N, C-alpha and C positions, 0 to 999 in steps of 0.2 A: 290084313291086305293094306299096303301103303297107299296113300292118297296121290293123285296125280298131280294136283296143283297144291302149293303151299298155302297155309291158312292166310286170310287176309290181315289178321291182326298181328303177324310177326313179319319181321324184315328178313329177307333171304340172306342166309349166311354165306359169305364169300370165303373160300378156303384161303388159308394163309399164304399160299404159293401163288394165288391170283390177286394179291392185294396191289395197290398201287405202288407202294413203297418197295415191294419186293420186284416189281416190274421194272422200276428205275434202277434197282441194283443190278438186275440181269442185264439191262441195257448198258450200264457202266462196265461190267465184267466183259460184255461182249466187244464193246469199243476197245477196251484194253487188250483183248485177245486178237482183235483185228490189227491193232498197232504191232503187237508182237509178231503176228504172222507176216506182216508187211516187212518188218525188219529181217525176219528170217528168210523172206523172199528175196531181198536185196542181197543179203548174206550169201545165199545159194547161188545168185547169179554171179557174183564177183569170183567165186572160187570154182574152177573148172571141175574139181573132183566132186563137188557137191550138186552139179546142175541135173544129175539124174535123179536127185531126191527132191526136186522143186515142187513135185506133186503135193507134199505134205503141207508146205506153208499155204499153197493155193487152196488145198482142201480146208484147212483151218480157217482161211480167210472167207471162203464161201460159206462155210456153216456157221461162222459168227456173224456174218452179214444177214444170212437168212433168218437166224434167231432174232437179231436186232430188228429187222423189218417186221416179223411177225408179232413180236411183243409190241412194237409201236403201233401197228395196226390195231391190235387188241385194245391198247390205251386209248388210241383215237376213237374207236367205236364205243367204248364205255364213256368217254368224255361227250360224244354226240348224244348218247342216250341220256346222259345226266342233264344236259341242256334242254332236251326236248320235253323233259317232265314238267 
């Protein structure tokens, strides 16, 4: 039967995908994605044939912004927790 609490003498192991370095890499890629989708948005607005496909860069912009915000909130909470110790 697994324990509910980790042992006191061990540090909690943070998964590699939740480390600070990977979070900063994710934020960087999402900012690049937001820039790319903004460029696509302006390109779609300039061309009348592509205006019906404007939903795709908007969706990409919203998703990348959401991931960026959620990752920054996670990192902020981790930073606050680290300071309070």
